[in-house]
N, C-alpha and C positions, 0 to 999 in steps of 0.2 A: 321313471315315475309311472305308477299304475294309472290307467285311465279310470274315470269315475265309475263307468258301467262294470268294469272288471272288478273293481273293489266291492261294488254292491253285490256282484255275483258271489264273490268269495265270502262276504258276510252272510249272505243267504245260505250258502252251503254250511257255514259254521253253525248257524242257528239250527238247521236241520240236524247236523251232527250232534249238537248238544241235547236236542230233544230226543233223538234216538238213543242217546246214552242214558237219559233218565236218571236212575239211581246209580248207574255205573255201567260201563260198556264191557261186556264179557270178553271181547277179543283183546282189549287193552290189558285186562287182568291176566289173561292166559299168557301173554308175553312175559309177565313177571314171575309166573309160577314154574316150578320144576317140571320137567317133561313128564315125570311119572304121575303127576296129579292133574295134568291139563285136561285129560278126557273127562274126569269126574267134575272138574270145575265148569266145563262147558255145559253140563247138564243143569247147573245151578242158575244159569242166566234165564232171562225172560223168553218164553216160547213165542216165536214170531208168528204173524199171520192170524192172530186172534184178537177179539175185542177184550180189552182189559189186560191185566198182567198176571201171568200164570207161570208156574215152574213145574218140572217133572218131580213127582213125589220121589223122595229118596228110596232106592231099592230096599226091599225087605231082605231077610236072610234066606228066602226061598231059592232053591237051585234052579238052573236053567231048565232042567228036566221037569221040575214041578210046574214052572210057568208054561212050558210047552204043552203039558197035559191039560192045563186050564185054558189054552187057546190064546194066550197073550202074545203080542208081537215081540219079536226079539228086541232086547234092550229095555223093555218096560216091565215093571212089576205092578201087580194089582195095588190100587190105592189102599192105604191102611184102613182097617175097620174103624179107627178112631174118627170121631166126628163130634163137634161141640165140646162140652166139658166132659173130660174123661177121668178126671181125678179132682176131688175136692175134700180137703181135710178142714172142716169148719172150725176146729179147735186151734189150728195153727195158721191157716190162711187169713189174710186181712179181709174183713167184710167190706162190701161196697158194691159199686157197679164197674163195668168195664167198657170204655169207649174204644170201639174197634173200627179201623179203617182198612178195608179189604180191596184187593185188586179186581174184583169181579164187576164193580159198578161205581158210579160217582155218588157214593153215599157213605154215611157213618152210622153205626149201630150202637146203641147203649144196651149192654147185656147185663143181666143179673148174674150172680155167682153160679147159677146152674146153666148158664148159657142161653137163657131165654131172652129174646129181643123185647125190651120194654119200651123202646122208643127208637125212631130212625129219622134221619135227615137225608134228603136227596135233591139233586139239581143237575139236569143234563147240561152239558157244555153249550148246546145250541140255544139255551135260554139265558146265556150271559151276554148282556148288551155290550156292543163294541169290542168283543173279544178278538184277540189276534187270530189270523187264519190258522187252521189246524195243519201242523206239519207232520204229526205222527198220531194216528188215531188212538194208539194204545195209551197215550199219556193224557187223553181227555176222557177216556172211557172209565176212569177211576180217579179218586182223589189221592194225592200223595200224603197229605197231612190234614188233620182237623184239630181244632182246639175248642173245647166247651167253655162257654161264657155264662155269666149269671143270667137266670131267667130262661135258660134253655136255648139261647142264641148260640150260633156256631160259626167259626171261621174255617174255611177249607181251601186247599190249594189244588188247582189243576196243574200238574207238573209242567213247568216251563211256559205256562200260558197266563193264568189269572188267579187272583185271590178273591174269594167271595165271602160275604157275611149273610147268614140266613137267620130268620127268626125260628122260634120253636116249631112252627108248622111248615118249615122249609120255604117260606116266602123270601125272595131275594130282597135284602135291605140295601146293599150296594156291591159294586164289583170294582176291583183295581186290576187293570189289564196291562200291567207293566212287567210281564214275563216273570211272575213270581215262581219260585221253585223251592222244594225240599222242606223249608222250616220257617217258623215264625215264633214270636214271643210277644207277650202283652205286658205293658208297663202299668204301674199302679194308677196312673192318670188316665188309663184307657187307650193310650196311643199304642200303635202296633208296629213292631219291627219285623221285616220279612226280607228274605233273600231274593234278589232278582239277578238276571244276567242278560248280557247283550254282546253282540260281536262288535269289536272295536280294534282299531290300530293302536297298539301300546308300544311305542318305539323302544323303550328300555327293556321290554320283554322280548319283542320280536320286531325289528325295524322293517321287515319286508312283508309279513303276513298278518292279517287280523287274528286276534285270539278271542276266546270267550272270557269276558270280563264280568266277574261277580261283583254285585253291589249290595249294600244294606240300605233298604228304603225304610224311612220312618213315616208312618201314616197317622193321621188323626183318627179318633174313634169313629169318625164318619167316613173314613176311607180316602181322605185327601192327602196327597203327597206333601210332606213337610220338609223332608231332607233326603238327599241321595248321596251316599258315600261309597266310593270305589274301594273295594278290598285291595286290588292291585295298587291303587294310589296310596293306601295306608302303608303297604310294604315298601313302596318306592322311597318313602320319607322316613324309614326306620332302620335301626341297626340289624334287622332281620331280613333285609333285602336279598341276601344271598340264598335264602330258602327258595326264591323264585327265579332270580337272575340266571340266565344261561341254561335254564332247564328246557329240555325238549318236550314240548306239549303235544300229546297225541290228539289229533283232530282239533287242535287249538284250545283244548280244555286244560288250562294251566293248573288250576287249583282244584276244581270240582268241589267247591264249598258245599257242605251238606248239613250243617247244623248251625244254629244261632241261639245263644242263651244270654239273656240280660242278667248281668251280675247284680247280686243283692248286697255286696259288701262283706260277706262272711269271711273272706280271706284277706280283706284289706289291711287289718292290723299287722299281719305278718308278711303279706305280699302286697305292697301298695299298687303294684301293676294291676291287681284285680279290684280296683276301686269300684264302688257302687256306681251303676249307670254305664259302665263299659260293657263290651259284648265279647263273650267267648264263642269262637267259631271252630269248626272242624274242616280240614281240607284233605279230602280223600286221596287225591293224586300226589300229594307231597307227604302223606302219612304224618301230618302235623296238626297241632292245636295252636291257637293264637288268641290273644286278647286285643281287641280293637278299641281305641279311644275315638269315638265318633266326633267329639268336639275338636280335637287337634288333628284328626284324620291321620293317626299313626298307629303303630303296633307297639304295645308296651310289654308284651311277653309272648314267647313262642317256644314250642318244644316238639321234638320227635322223641320216640321212645321204643318200647317193646311192641307197640301196636302197628298194624298195617291195614290200610283201607278202612279206617275206623269210622264210626257213626255215633251220634247221640251222646255227647259229653254232658255232664251236669255236675255242679258243685254241691257237695253234700254238706249238711250242718257241721260235720267235723272238719271241714276244710279240704277234704280229699275230692278227687275227681272220679266219678263213675263213668265208664266208657265201654261201648260195645266195640270190641276189637274183632274185626271180621276175619283176618287172616294172619295175625301175628303169632299164633301158636302152632307153628309148623304147618301152615296153610289149613288150620282148623280155626274155628271161632272160639272166643272166650269173652267173658264180661269181667272187667278188671276195675279195681279201686286203687288209684295211685295218688300218692302224696306229692303235689306239685312243688312243695318246699324242699323235698329231698329226692324226688324221682323214685322213691321206693314203692314196691308193690305191697299193698296192705291186705288185699283179698282178691280171689279170683274164682269164677265159676267156669268149669271146663267139662266137656263131654267125657263119658266113660263107656267105650273108648273115645279118645279125642275127636275122631271123625264123626261121632254120633251127633255132634253139635257143630253146625256150619251153615252160614248163609253168606254167599259171595256178595250179595247186594243188600242194601238197607240194614235193618236190625235196630233194636232199641232196648233200653234198660231203664227201669224206674226203681229207685230205692223207696220202699214203703215205710210208713210210720212205725210199723212193728219190727223193723229191721230186716225184713225179707226183701227180696229183689224180684220184680216182675220183668221177665225177659221176653222179647219178641224175636223169634227166628223167622225172618220175613219170607224167604224163598220157600220154606217148608210149611208156611201157613200155620205156624204154631206159636202159642204164647204159654208161658208157664211161670209159676211163682216158686222160688226156692228159698230155703232158710239159709242162715249164715253157714251152716254145715253142708250146704249143697243138696239138701233133701227136697224133692219136689212135693209141694202141698196143694197145688192147684194146676190144672193143665187144660188147655183148650186147643182144639184143632179146627181150622176153618172148614165148615161143611160144604163150602162152594167148590165143586169139582167139575172137570171138563175132560174131553177126550173120549175115544171109543170105549175105554175100559176104566174111566175115572182116574187115569194116570196123571192128570194135571190138577194142581191145587192152586187156588187163587192166593196171591200174596197177602200177607198181613203186614202192612207197613208199620203199624204200631197199635198195641193194645195198652191203654192207660187206665190204671185203677182210679176211680172217681169216688170220693167219700159220699156216703149216703146223704149227708146234710147238704151237699152241693146241689142236689136235685129236688130237695123238699120245696114245695110251694109251686112247682111248675110241672113236675112229671105226671101227676095224676089229674091235671086240670082238664 
């Protein structure tokens, strides 16, 4: 039997490992990739030793000789000239605002369609009362996720540390310090669902070593914890237990749950497992999606498919699932629309050539009311809107750069299109 202090030490090491992983640990992913693409994948991970989360801008088509003549270091390309909004077709792009969460600072920006900042929220981690000790500075130097609420209030996640609620003027309303990470959703009654994680000994997963255990926390509108449901516990009591059991977890991170969506019942008539009030999650390390019943604390549906290391599922009004597939298209990214009733692919956006579109970490996709899709290519600091035919009608590149030659770009975790009527009444106050 392990001594208590040894167990505590192992748990502390696991917490550090999961914070260092953030949105995904590069070395873990490299082990999964073919040898011929490992070098390129390594460049997609977060750049160490910096405040915030930055990646190397993907190399341009310039030759090594061209770069040498310009004085750039070997292996680096000059940052693209693209900055801010680089394309806007007002006839075909959906009008509105864009809520952008960037890796350069703990803030969110509301941009107009021309890329101008019309409002911003910000809060340093040092101002979060009772917050857990900082295990990795990079993951408190920026917000991982933000959600705009009525009246200009905002929810934001310091990855692996805390969830905060701010008013329109960035005044802190409350903080939940239960190791929130990656994703949240808001119910009609104002209650909040958020992913959390902790190190724990889960004997049916690993009888000897603690693992990282993901949970779904349900909070009141005022930030009080109402319910705490273990994701691993849900699998233990379900027919889908085999998705987890016996799996070798790298650094104890068994699932790496990275998305949480409260279901509205759209699919319930045809797929009762997707009943209103249940939760759709994405588990990056098992390449799986699942539906959790928080009441019975079980799993009612789970699936793997053509996707790999996926993020940001959502159920569309047509009953299909929109998904950012990070590496399932020959170790290139794609955004796919899949019918969970038949597992058939209904639509896909892919790069041309395929490797022109890739982010190893994070990534998001939003189906807009005009039928277009807004895509966030996180590691490349890029967001763009495409038509059903795959034509780009709006494009934005994060202007936040770093490095001696501007070769680093701040991550864009997500850019979300916000209808204009959602900001009326508070934006210009």
